[in-house]
C-alpha positions as CSV (number, residue, x, y, z in Angstrom):
1,X,59.9,13.3,15.1
2,X,57.2,11.6,17.2
3,X,55.5,13.4,20.0
4,X,57.7,13.2,23.1
5,X,56.5,13.7,26.7
6,X,58.8,15.0,29.4
7,X,58.1,15.7,33.1
8,X,60.0,18.9,33.5
9,X,59.2,22.6,33.8
10,X,62.3,24.6,33.0
11,X,62.6,28.3,33.4
12,X,60.4,30.5,35.6
13,X,56.7,30.2,35.5
14,X,54.6,33.1,36.8
15,X,51.0,32.4,37.8
16,X,49.1,29.2,38.7
17,X,50.4,25.7,38.2
18,X,48.3,22.6,38.3
19,X,49.4,18.9,38.1
20,X,46.8,17.0,36.2
21,X,47.9,13.4,36.5
22,X,51.4,13.6,35.1
23,X,52.7,17.0,34.2
24,X,53.5,17.2,30.4
25,X,55.7,20.3,30.0
26,X,54.5,23.6,31.4
27,X,50.9,24.3,31.8
28,X,50.0,28.0,31.9
29,X,46.4,29.1,32.6
30,X,45.7,32.3,30.7
31,X,42.2,33.7,30.8
32,X,40.7,37.0,30.6
33,X,37.4,38.4,31.9
34,X,34.4,38.6,29.8
35,X,33.6,42.1,28.8
36,X,31.4,44.0,31.2
37,X,28.5,46.1,30.1
38,X,29.4,49.7,29.2
39,X,28.6,52.2,31.9
40,X,25.9,54.6,31.2
41,X,28.1,57.5,30.4
42,X,30.7,55.7,28.2
43,X,30.3,55.5,24.5
44,X,31.0,52.0,23.2
45,X,34.0,52.0,21.0
46,X,34.4,48.3,20.2
47,X,35.8,48.3,16.6
48,X,39.5,47.4,16.6
49,X,42.0,49.8,15.0
50,X,42.9,49.2,11.4
51,X,46.4,48.0,10.4
52,X,49.0,50.7,10.3
53,X,50.1,50.0,6.7
54,X,46.8,50.3,4.8
55,X,46.8,50.8,1.1
56,X,44.3,51.2,-1.7
57,X,40.6,50.5,-1.2
58,X,40.0,54.3,-1.5
59,X,37.3,53.7,-4.1
60,X,35.5,51.3,-1.8
61,X,35.8,53.6,1.2
62,X,34.5,56.5,-0.9
63,X,31.6,54.5,-2.2
64,X,30.8,53.5,1.4
65,X,30.9,57.2,2.4
66,X,27.9,57.8,0.1
67,X,26.0,54.9,1.5
68,X,26.6,55.0,5.2
69,X,27.7,58.5,6.1
70,X,24.3,60.2,5.4
71,X,22.5,62.4,7.8
72,X,19.6,61.6,10.2
73,X,17.1,62.2,7.4
74,X,18.1,59.0,5.6
75,X,15.2,56.5,5.3
76,X,15.9,53.3,7.2
77,X,19.2,51.9,8.3
78,X,21.8,51.9,5.4
79,X,23.9,48.7,5.0
80,X,27.3,48.3,3.4
81,X,28.8,44.9,2.8
82,X,32.5,44.2,1.9
83,X,32.8,40.7,0.4
84,X,35.7,38.8,-1.1
85,X,38.2,36.0,-0.6
86,X,39.7,35.2,2.8
87,X,42.8,37.4,3.4
88,X,41.8,40.0,0.8
89,X,41.5,42.8,3.3
90,X,37.8,43.0,4.1
91,X,38.2,43.4,7.8
92,X,41.0,45.9,7.4
93,X,38.9,48.0,5.1
94,X,35.9,47.9,7.4
95,X,38.0,48.9,10.4
96,X,39.6,51.7,8.4
97,X,36.2,53.2,7.4
98,X,35.0,52.9,11.0
99,X,38.1,54.6,12.3
100,X,37.7,57.5,9.9
101,X,34.1,58.1,10.9
102,X,34.4,57.5,14.6
103,X,33.1,60.9,15.6
104,X,30.1,60.7,13.3
105,X,28.4,58.0,15.4
106,X,28.0,59.6,18.8
107,X,26.0,56.7,20.0
108,X,29.0,54.4,19.7
109,X,30.6,51.8,17.5
110,X,29.7,48.1,18.1
111,X,31.6,45.1,16.8
112,X,30.6,41.5,16.4
113,X,32.9,38.8,14.9
114,X,30.6,36.0,13.7
115,X,33.5,33.8,12.8
116,X,34.3,33.6,16.5
117,X,30.7,33.0,17.5
118,X,29.8,30.0,15.4
119,X,26.5,28.6,16.5
120,X,23.4,28.1,14.3
121,X,19.6,27.8,14.5
122,X,19.6,31.5,15.5
123,X,22.0,30.9,18.4
124,X,24.8,32.9,16.8
125,X,22.4,35.8,16.2
126,X,21.1,35.5,19.7
127,X,24.7,35.8,21.1
128,X,25.5,38.7,18.8
129,X,22.4,40.5,20.1
130,X,23.5,39.8,23.7
131,X,27.0,41.3,22.9
132,X,25.3,44.5,21.6
133,X,22.9,44.6,24.5
134,X,25.8,44.5,26.9
135,X,27.4,47.3,25.0
136,X,24.1,49.2,25.5
137,X,24.3,48.7,29.2
138,X,22.3,45.5,29.8
139,X,23.7,43.2,32.4
140,X,23.6,39.4,31.9
141,X,20.9,38.7,34.5
142,X,18.5,40.9,32.5
143,X,19.3,39.6,29.0
144,X,16.1,38.0,27.6
145,X,16.4,34.3,27.1
146,X,14.6,34.1,23.8
147,X,16.0,35.4,20.5
148,X,12.8,37.3,19.6
149,X,12.9,39.1,23.0
150,X,16.5,40.0,22.6
151,X,15.8,41.5,19.2
152,X,12.9,43.5,20.5
153,X,15.0,44.9,23.4
154,X,17.8,45.7,21.0
155,X,15.5,47.7,18.7
156,X,14.1,49.6,21.7
157,X,17.5,50.5,23.2
158,X,19.1,51.5,19.9
159,X,16.2,53.7,18.9
160,X,17.6,56.9,20.4
161,X,21.2,56.3,19.4
162,X,23.2,57.2,16.3
163,X,25.5,54.1,16.1
164,X,27.6,52.1,13.8
165,X,27.5,48.3,13.9
166,X,30.4,46.4,12.3
167,X,29.7,42.7,11.7
168,X,32.7,40.7,10.7
169,X,32.8,37.3,8.9
170,X,29.0,37.2,8.3
171,X,27.8,34.0,6.6
172,X,24.0,34.6,6.4
173,X,21.9,37.6,5.6
174,X,19.8,37.1,8.8
175,X,22.9,37.8,10.8
176,X,22.8,41.4,9.4
177,X,19.1,42.1,9.3
178,X,18.7,41.0,13.0
179,X,21.2,43.6,14.1
180,X,19.9,46.7,12.3
181,X,19.7,49.5,14.8
182,X,16.6,51.8,14.9
183,X,18.2,55.1,15.7
184,X,18.2,57.8,13.0
185,X,21.6,58.2,11.3
186,X,22.8,54.7,12.3
187,X,24.5,52.3,9.9
188,X,25.6,48.7,9.5
189,X,28.9,47.6,7.9
190,X,29.4,43.9,7.3
191,X,32.2,41.7,5.9
192,X,31.7,38.3,4.4
193,X,33.4,35.7,2.2
194,X,30.0,35.3,0.6
195,X,28.4,38.0,-1.5
196,X,25.0,38.0,0.5
197,X,23.0,39.1,-2.6
198,X,19.8,38.7,-0.6
199,X,20.7,41.9,1.3
200,X,20.2,43.9,-1.8
201,X,16.5,43.5,-1.2
202,X,17.1,45.5,2.0
203,X,18.9,48.2,0.0
204,X,22.4,47.1,1.0
205,X,25.4,48.3,-1.0
206,X,27.4,45.1,-1.9
207,X,31.0,46.0,-2.4
208,X,33.1,43.1,-3.7
209,X,36.8,43.6,-2.9
210,X,39.2,42.4,-5.6
211,X,42.9,41.7,-5.3
212,X,45.1,44.8,-5.0
213,X,46.1,46.4,-8.3
214,X,49.8,46.4,-9.4
215,X,50.5,49.9,-8.0
216,X,48.9,49.2,-4.7
217,X,50.7,45.9,-4.3
218,X,54.0,47.6,-4.9
219,X,53.1,50.3,-2.4
220,X,52.2,47.7,0.2
221,X,55.5,45.8,-0.4
222,X,57.5,49.0,-0.1
223,X,55.7,49.9,3.1
224,X,56.5,46.5,4.6
225,X,60.1,46.0,3.5
226,X,61.4,49.5,2.6
227,X,61.0,51.7,-0.5
228,X,64.7,51.7,-1.2
229,X,64.8,47.9,-1.5
230,X,61.9,47.9,-3.9
231,X,63.3,50.7,-6.0
232,X,66.7,48.9,-6.2
233,X,65.0,45.7,-7.5
234,X,62.1,47.3,-9.3
235,X,61.7,44.6,-12.0
236,X,61.9,41.7,-9.5
237,X,59.5,43.6,-7.2
238,X,57.0,43.8,-10.1
239,X,57.3,40.1,-10.7
240,X,56.9,39.4,-7.0
241,X,53.6,41.3,-6.7
242,X,52.4,39.5,-9.8
243,X,53.2,36.1,-8.3
244,X,51.5,37.0,-5.0
245,X,48.3,37.7,-7.0
246,X,47.6,40.9,-5.3
247,X,46.6,39.1,-2.1
248,X,47.5,41.3,0.9
249,X,48.3,38.3,3.1
250,X,50.6,36.8,0.6
251,X,52.4,40.1,0.2
252,X,52.8,40.5,3.9
253,X,54.3,37.0,4.3
254,X,56.8,37.5,1.5
255,X,57.8,40.9,3.0
256,X,58.3,39.2,6.4
257,X,60.7,36.7,4.8
258,X,62.6,39.6,3.1
259,X,62.8,41.5,6.3
260,X,63.8,38.5,8.4
261,X,66.6,37.5,5.9
262,X,68.3,40.7,4.8
263,X,70.6,38.8,2.5
264,X,67.7,37.3,0.5
265,X,67.1,39.4,-2.6
266,X,63.7,40.0,-4.1
267,X,65.0,38.4,-7.3
268,X,66.0,35.2,-5.5
269,X,62.6,35.1,-3.8
270,X,60.9,35.5,-7.2
271,X,62.8,32.6,-8.6
272,X,61.8,30.4,-5.7
273,X,58.1,31.4,-5.9
274,X,58.0,30.6,-9.6
275,X,58.7,26.9,-9.0
276,X,56.2,26.3,-6.2
277,X,53.3,23.9,-6.6
278,X,50.0,24.9,-5.0
279,X,48.8,23.0,-2.0
280,X,46.0,25.3,-1.3
281,X,44.3,25.3,-4.7
282,X,40.8,25.7,-3.2
283,X,41.9,28.8,-1.3
284,X,42.9,30.8,-4.4
285,X,42.2,34.1,-6.1
286,X,41.2,34.0,-9.8
287,X,41.4,36.8,-12.2
288,X,40.5,35.9,-15.8
289,X,42.3,32.8,-17.0
290,X,45.0,33.0,-14.2
291,X,44.7,31.5,-10.8
292,X,46.4,33.4,-8.0
293,X,47.2,31.7,-4.7
294,X,49.2,32.4,-1.5
295,X,50.2,28.8,-0.9
296,X,53.6,29.3,-2.5
297,X,54.4,32.1,-0.1
298,X,53.4,30.0,2.9
299,X,55.6,27.1,1.8
300,X,58.6,29.3,1.3
301,X,58.2,30.9,4.8
302,X,57.9,27.4,6.3
303,X,61.1,26.3,4.6
304,X,63.1,28.9,6.4
305,X,61.9,27.8,9.8
306,X,64.3,26.1,12.2
307,X,63.5,22.4,13.0
308,X,61.7,23.0,16.3
309,X,59.7,25.9,15.0
310,X,58.7,23.9,11.9
311,X,57.6,21.0,14.1
312,X,55.6,23.3,16.4
313,X,54.0,24.9,13.3
314,X,52.8,21.5,12.0
315,X,51.5,20.6,15.5
316,X,49.6,23.9,15.7
317,X,48.0,23.1,12.4
318,X,46.4,20.1,14.1
319,X,45.0,22.0,17.0
320,X,41.2,22.1,17.2
321,X,41.3,25.5,19.0
322,X,41.4,29.0,17.5
323,X,43.8,30.3,20.2
324,X,46.4,28.7,22.4
325,X,48.9,29.6,25.1
326,X,52.5,28.5,25.5
327,X,51.6,26.0,28.3
328,X,49.2,24.1,26.0
329,X,51.7,24.0,23.2
330,X,54.4,22.7,25.5
331,X,52.0,20.0,26.8
332,X,51.0,18.8,23.4
333,X,54.4,19.0,21.7
334,X,56.5,17.6,24.5
335,X,59.1,20.2,24.0
336,X,60.6,22.1,26.9
337,X,59.0,25.4,27.8
338,X,61.9,27.5,26.7
339,X,62.1,25.8,23.3
340,X,58.4,26.3,22.7
341,X,58.7,30.0,23.5
342,X,61.5,30.3,21.0
343,X,59.5,28.5,18.4
344,X,56.5,30.7,18.9
345,X,58.6,33.8,18.7
346,X,60.0,32.6,15.4
347,X,56.6,31.9,14.0
348,X,55.3,35.3,15.1
349,X,58.3,37.0,13.4
350,X,57.5,35.1,10.2
351,X,53.9,36.4,10.4
352,X,52.6,32.9,10.8
353,X,51.2,33.7,14.3
354,X,49.7,36.7,16.0
355,X,49.9,37.3,19.7
356,X,47.0,38.8,21.5
357,X,47.2,41.2,24.5
358,X,46.4,38.3,26.9
359,X,49.6,36.5,25.7
360,X,47.7,33.8,23.7
361,X,48.5,33.1,20.1
362,X,46.3,32.6,17.0
363,X,46.9,31.3,13.5
364,X,45.0,32.6,10.5
365,X,42.7,29.9,9.0
366,X,44.6,29.8,5.7
367,X,47.9,29.5,7.5
368,X,46.4,26.8,9.7
369,X,45.3,24.8,6.6
370,X,48.8,24.9,5.2
371,X,50.3,23.7,8.5
372,X,47.7,21.0,8.8
373,X,48.5,19.8,5.3
374,X,52.2,19.6,6.0
375,X,51.5,17.7,9.3
376,X,49.3,15.1,7.5
377,X,52.0,14.7,4.8
378,X,55.1,14.6,7.0
379,X,54.2,13.3,10.4
380,X,53.0,10.0,11.8
381,X,49.5,8.9,10.7
382,X,48.2,9.0,14.3
383,X,49.7,12.5,15.0
384,X,46.5,14.4,14.6
385,X,44.5,12.0,16.9
386,X,47.2,12.3,19.5
387,X,47.1,16.1,19.4
388,X,43.3,16.0,19.8
389,X,43.6,13.6,22.7
390,X,46.1,15.8,24.6
391,X,44.2,19.0,23.9
392,X,40.9,17.5,24.9
393,X,42.3,16.0,28.1
394,X,43.8,19.4,29.0
395,X,40.5,21.2,28.6
396,X,38.5,18.4,30.3
397,X,40.7,18.9,33.4
398,X,40.5,22.6,33.4
399,X,36.8,22.7,32.8
400,X,36.4,20.2,35.7
401,X,38.4,22.5,37.9
402,X,36.2,25.5,36.9
403,X,33.0,23.5,37.5
404,X,34.1,22.6,41.0
405,X,35.1,26.2,41.7
406,X,31.7,27.5,40.8
407,X,29.8,25.0,43.0
408,X,31.2,21.8,44.6
409,X,27.9,20.2,45.6
410,X,25.9,20.1,42.3
411,X,25.0,16.7,40.7
412,X,27.8,15.2,38.5
413,X,28.0,11.9,36.9
414,X,31.7,12.1,36.2
415,X,33.9,11.4,39.2
416,X,36.1,14.5,39.7
417,X,39.3,12.4,40.2
418,X,38.7,10.8,36.8
419,X,38.2,14.0,34.8
420,X,41.0,15.8,36.6
421,X,43.5,13.0,36.4
422,X,45.0,10.8,39.1
423,X,44.8,12.6,42.4
424,X,43.9,15.9,40.7
425,X,46.0,19.0,40.8
426,X,48.7,19.0,43.4
427,X,47.7,15.4,44.3
428,X,44.4,16.5,45.9
429,X,41.3,15.0,44.3
430,X,38.5,17.6,44.0
431,X,40.8,20.6,44.4
432,X,39.6,23.8,42.7
433,X,43.1,25.0,41.8
434,X,43.9,27.3,40.1
435,X,40.6,29.0,40.6
436,X,40.5,28.1,44.3
437,X,43.7,30.0,44.9
438,X,42.1,33.3,44.2
439,X,39.8,35.5,46.4
440,X,36.9,35.0,44.0
441,X,37.2,31.5,42.6
442,X,33.6,31.4,41.2
443,X,34.0,34.6,39.3
444,X,37.4,33.6,38.0
445,X,36.2,30.2,36.9
446,X,33.2,31.6,35.0
447,X,35.4,34.2,33.4
448,X,37.8,31.5,32.2
449,X,35.0,29.4,30.8
450,X,33.5,32.5,29.0
451,X,36.9,33.4,27.5
452,X,37.5,29.8,26.4
453,X,34.0,29.1,25.2
454,X,34.6,29.0,21.5
455,X,37.7,26.8,21.9
456,X,36.0,24.4,24.3
457,X,33.3,23.9,21.7
458,X,35.9,23.3,19.0
459,X,37.6,20.7,21.2
460,X,34.3,18.9,21.8
461,X,33.8,18.7,18.1
462,X,37.3,17.4,17.4
463,X,37.3,14.9,20.2
464,X,33.9,13.6,19.2
465,X,35.1,13.1,15.6
466,X,38.2,11.3,16.9
467,X,36.1,8.9,19.1
468,X,37.2,10.1,22.5
469,X,33.7,9.6,23.9
470,X,34.6,9.6,27.6
471,X,36.4,12.9,27.3
472,X,33.6,14.5,25.3
473,X,30.7,13.7,27.7
474,X,32.8,14.6,30.8
475,X,33.9,17.9,29.2
476,X,30.3,18.7,28.2
477,X,29.0,18.0,31.7
478,X,31.6,20.3,33.3
479,X,31.1,23.0,30.6
480,X,27.4,23.3,31.3
481,X,28.1,25.2,34.5
482,X,28.9,28.3,32.3
483,X,25.5,28.2,30.6
484,X,23.7,28.1,33.9
485,X,25.0,31.6,34.5
486,X,25.4,32.9,30.9
487,X,22.9,31.6,28.4
488,X,24.7,31.2,25.1
489,X,21.9,29.1,23.7
490,X,23.4,27.7,20.5
491,X,26.6,26.8,22.2
492,X,24.9,25.2,25.2
493,X,22.7,23.1,22.9
494,X,25.5,21.9,20.7
495,X,27.8,21.0,23.6
496,X,25.1,19.0,25.3
497,X,24.1,17.2,22.0
498,X,27.7,16.2,21.5
499,X,28.0,15.1,25.1
500,X,24.8,13.1,25.1
501,X,25.7,11.3,21.9
502,X,29.2,10.5,23.2
503,X,27.8,9.2,26.5
504,X,25.5,6.9,24.5
505,X,28.4,5.6,22.4
506,X,30.4,5.1,25.7
507,X,27.6,3.0,27.2
508,X,26.9,5.4,30.0
509,X,23.1,5.7,30.5
510,X,23.4,7.9,33.6
511,X,25.7,10.4,31.8
512,X,23.4,10.4,28.8
513,X,20.3,11.0,31.0
514,X,22.0,13.9,32.8
515,X,23.1,15.6,29.6
516,X,19.7,15.0,27.8
517,X,17.8,16.5,30.8
518,X,20.1,19.5,30.8
519,X,19.6,19.8,27.0
520,X,15.9,20.5,27.6
521,X,16.9,24.0,29.0
522,X,18.4,25.6,25.9
523,X,15.8,23.8,23.7
524,X,13.0,25.4,25.6
525,X,14.6,28.8,25.5
526,X,15.0,28.4,21.7
527,X,11.3,27.6,21.4
528,X,11.9,24.0,20.4
529,X,9.4,22.6,23.0
530,X,8.7,19.3,21.3
531,X,12.4,18.5,21.1
532,X,12.8,19.4,24.8
533,X,10.0,17.1,25.8
534,X,11.5,14.3,23.7
535,X,14.9,14.7,25.4
536,X,13.3,14.7,28.8
537,X,11.3,11.5,28.1
538,X,14.4,9.8,26.9
539,X,16.3,11.1,30.0
540,X,13.6,9.8,32.3
541,X,13.9,6.3,30.8
542,X,17.7,6.3,30.9
543,X,17.7,7.5,34.5
544,X,15.5,4.6,35.5
545,X,17.8,2.2,33.7
546,X,20.8,3.6,35.5
547,X,19.3,3.1,38.9
548,X,20.7,6.5,40.0
549,X,18.1,7.9,42.4
550,X,19.5,11.4,42.6
551,X,19.7,11.5,38.8
552,X,16.1,10.4,38.6
553,X,15.1,13.1,41.0
554,X,16.9,15.7,38.9
555,X,15.1,14.6,35.7
556,X,11.8,14.9,37.5
557,X,12.8,18.5,38.5
558,X,13.5,19.3,34.9
559,X,10.1,17.8,33.9
560,X,8.5,20.0,36.5
561,X,10.0,23.1,34.9
562,X,8.8,21.9,31.5
563,X,5.2,21.5,32.6
564,X,5.1,24.9,34.4
565,X,2.9,27.2,32.4
566,X,1.6,24.2,30.4
567,X,0.0,21.9,32.9
568,X,0.4,23.1,36.5
569,X,-0.9,19.9,37.9
570,X,1.7,17.8,36.1
571,X,4.3,20.3,37.2
572,X,3.3,19.7,40.9
573,X,3.3,15.9,40.3
574,X,6.8,16.0,38.9
575,X,8.2,18.1,41.8
576,X,6.6,15.7,44.2
577,X,8.3,12.8,42.5
578,X,11.6,14.7,42.6
579,X,11.2,15.3,46.3
580,X,10.4,11.7,47.1
581,X,13.4,10.4,45.1
582,X,15.7,12.8,46.8
583,X,14.5,11.8,50.2
584,X,14.9,8.1,49.3
585,X,18.4,8.7,48.1
586,X,19.3,10.8,51.2
587,X,20.1,13.8,49.0
588,X,19.3,16.6,51.4
589,X,20.0,19.6,49.3
590,X,18.2,18.2,46.3
591,X,15.1,17.5,48.5
592,X,15.3,21.1,49.8
593,X,15.3,22.5,46.3
594,X,12.5,20.2,45.2
595,X,10.4,21.5,48.2
596,X,11.1,25.0,47.1
597,X,10.1,24.5,43.5
598,X,7.1,22.4,44.6
599,X,5.9,25.2,46.9
600,X,6.2,27.8,44.1
601,X,4.2,25.5,41.8
602,X,1.5,24.8,44.4
603,X,1.1,28.6,45.0
604,X,0.8,29.2,41.3
605,X,-1.9,26.5,41.1
606,X,-3.9,28.1,44.0
607,X,-2.9,25.6,46.7
608,X,-1.5,28.4,48.9
609,X,-1.8,26.5,52.3
610,X,0.3,23.6,51.0
611,X,2.7,26.0,49.4
612,X,3.2,27.9,52.6
613,X,4.2,24.8,54.5
614,X,6.5,23.6,51.8
615,X,8.3,26.9,51.3
616,X,8.8,27.2,55.1
617,X,10.3,23.8,55.3
618,X,12.5,24.5,52.2
619,X,13.7,27.8,53.7
620,X,14.6,26.2,57.0
621,X,16.5,23.3,55.3
622,X,18.4,25.6,52.9
623,X,19.3,27.9,55.8
624,X,20.6,24.9,57.8
625,X,22.8,23.9,54.8
626,X,24.3,27.3,54.5
627,X,22.6,28.1,51.2
628,X,21.7,31.6,52.1
629,X,20.9,32.8,48.6
630,X,18.3,30.1,48.0
631,X,17.0,30.4,51.5
632,X,16.4,34.1,50.9
633,X,14.6,33.4,47.7
634,X,12.3,30.9,49.6
635,X,11.6,33.6,52.2
636,X,10.5,36.0,49.5
637,X,8.2,33.4,48.0
638,X,6.8,32.8,51.5
639,X,5.9,36.4,51.7
640,X,4.2,36.3,48.3
641,X,2.2,33.2,49.4
642,X,1.1,34.9,52.7
643,X,-0.2,37.8,50.7
644,X,-2.3,35.5,48.5
645,X,-3.7,34.0,51.8
646,X,-4.6,37.4,53.0
647,X,-1.9,37.7,55.7
648,X,-0.7,41.1,54.7
649,X,1.3,41.8,57.9
650,X,3.1,38.5,57.6
651,X,3.8,39.1,53.9
652,X,5.3,42.5,54.7
653,X,7.5,41.0,57.4
654,X,8.8,38.2,55.2
655,X,9.5,40.4,52.3
656,X,11.4,43.0,54.4
657,X,13.7,40.2,55.7
658,X,14.1,38.7,52.3
659,X,15.1,42.1,50.8
660,X,17.8,42.4,53.5
661,X,19.1,38.9,53.0
662,X,19.1,39.1,49.2
663,X,21.0,42.3,49.4
664,X,23.6,40.7,51.7
665,X,23.9,37.8,49.2
666,X,24.3,40.3,46.3
667,X,21.3,38.7,44.6
668,X,20.3,42.1,43.2
669,X,17.7,40.9,40.7
670,X,15.8,38.9,43.3
671,X,16.2,41.8,45.7
672,X,14.6,44.2,43.3
673,X,11.7,41.9,42.6
674,X,11.1,41.6,46.3
675,X,11.2,45.4,46.7
676,X,8.5,45.7,44.0
677,X,6.3,43.2,45.8
678,X,6.9,44.9,49.1
679,X,6.0,48.3,47.7
680,X,2.6,46.8,46.7
681,X,1.8,46.1,50.3
682,X,3.0,49.2,52.1
683,X,0.7,52.1,53.1
684,X,3.3,54.8,53.7
685,X,3.9,56.7,50.4
686,X,7.4,57.6,51.4
687,X,8.3,53.9,52.0
688,X,6.7,52.9,48.7
689,X,8.8,55.5,46.9
690,X,11.9,54.3,48.7
691,X,11.3,50.7,47.7
692,X,10.6,51.6,44.1
693,X,13.7,53.9,43.9
694,X,15.9,51.1,45.2
695,X,14.4,48.6,42.7
696,X,14.8,51.1,39.9
697,X,18.5,51.7,40.7
698,X,19.1,47.9,40.5
699,X,17.2,47.6,37.2
700,X,18.8,50.7,35.6
701,X,22.3,49.6,36.6
702,X,21.8,46.2,34.9
703,X,19.8,47.5,32.0
704,X,16.7,45.5,32.9
705,X,13.5,46.2,30.9
706,X,11.6,46.2,34.2
707,X,13.1,49.7,34.8
708,X,10.5,51.4,32.6
709,X,7.6,49.9,34.6
710,X,9.1,50.9,37.9
711,X,9.7,54.4,36.7
712,X,6.1,54.7,35.6
713,X,5.0,53.6,39.0
714,X,7.2,56.2,40.7
715,X,5.7,58.9,38.5
716,X,2.3,58.0,39.8
717,X,3.3,57.4,43.4
């Protein structure tokens, strides 16, 4: 059946609704907040609970006891690694062990799923460290940008804790060694499809999980579909577990079919399984001369699906995302909302889908591969490309809405009406619905982008592979607003690389210049300075070719940031060029920001008089434009510059006002820095202590490494 589009929304929809061009089925926006750092008094307990019906693996758990459950006198950090085929139960075993030993690790249990992180070039490790640091109480504004600095802070904060770190779906030894905690009695437990033999050099215990033995397979089957049923057909049950090859996932799928269809006998199921051809030969378990696979079980479950559920199953196999909600499935499939809900319920009952607490669904990678193979075999040749087109258009529109909700007046090459669809949601171009309908649209938009980050990256990859260049660069441009607030370096780099290449293929020099200049930011943070400079030089040339003055000014601003700390004179020149271009283009806010950065660079190079004039002008302009946060930052730098010129009284007055305004704008990090600088200039010991205490409270709340220095100053004050 070809994809069919309808313009109806049956049933009742709770939550936000947006019309993006034409409405294709129901669109439901489901997002959840990114996890907040743990409060100081709460022990992190991040490892999910193990499955209720857990069998066997006692030998592995016992062996792990001897490795990880030692006392605080154990030398170094012990490491255990469960490895084996996908679906063999590595994650379940790791969670089971963690659950049994929860009280042993009073410093908390931390959990990182590397399969969900992706990344590379150290970016996935960098994000994993960020997740653990958040669990240790470090707020995002105080997360170090560089990988080495995050690792150093992690070692420091873990030194006085006895903690367990569970690392799921590891693919490289470095992902384990970078997250070894320093505290006595701590341990690391990892799972991996790969054996990770190099970790043996670090003393790791490598535990390869094999298929379940015959007795354990029967025990699992009985637990899933009833002991009496297995005892009644004991011989057939024995054959069934043999055909399933001891793979827990295959057993669970067969049991689901038996439970769903009570009239189906185990013997009949065995007969059907025996005739199946393998379509997942490369995803198989081998034991001696026999090859064991779960493809036959997947095929039999699929055969029992109603037509609509079967069609939805195949469509989901073509989705580039790891998770999806009912609205997106309805949009892509063209089925009515109620029909889609029924199909998803059927697929979940057949164990082909799992539903998360936020109402979104996920499909195991092996199941997805089966569904994708069926779609490529049974559906139209262009079905996969059409699915990617609809999914990428959906995410392009929502990311555009989120971008607008965070800040309306930042530089964009893509026209909002184009990326959002004709007229935008509700017929209003530039509307920030659904985020604009809430009391905190900026926070909600960033939360949605954070929650969808992995899926947006997957969409970018798939859309690029399918040749949807316009959608790729527009999505990448909107997506970057997340990374300006949360620095996931590997993801930021990859998304901008995909976007810049797509813009080049699309013949859009302005878009390519914008994305390459933005790309310099994560490259610099990753220590790839030469690549960052090359991107900026390319962006500079492309911006000139485009004739886009505001874009040229933006590229010069990025060049100024590159040269800061390397060649202060060139940084000043770049900021001056940015200011001149913004003035020529009539871009007032851009000019104000360029004046601010220029003033900071001039002060750093010793030209304090020029810096004072520039910062004062920038502050006045930003204030007039209602940008209170940046105006307060400029005021604080005015105070610092006055101090360098010897105007102590003026510096104190400016910093006092800046502290007040930054507090009002909830710019706590900049407020704390201003408080520290103010404390340096005050004579009254009581006032000095008050400033330092207030700064310390901000730093401690956010887990900033500056807290130690302020605490030391307080001790000597």
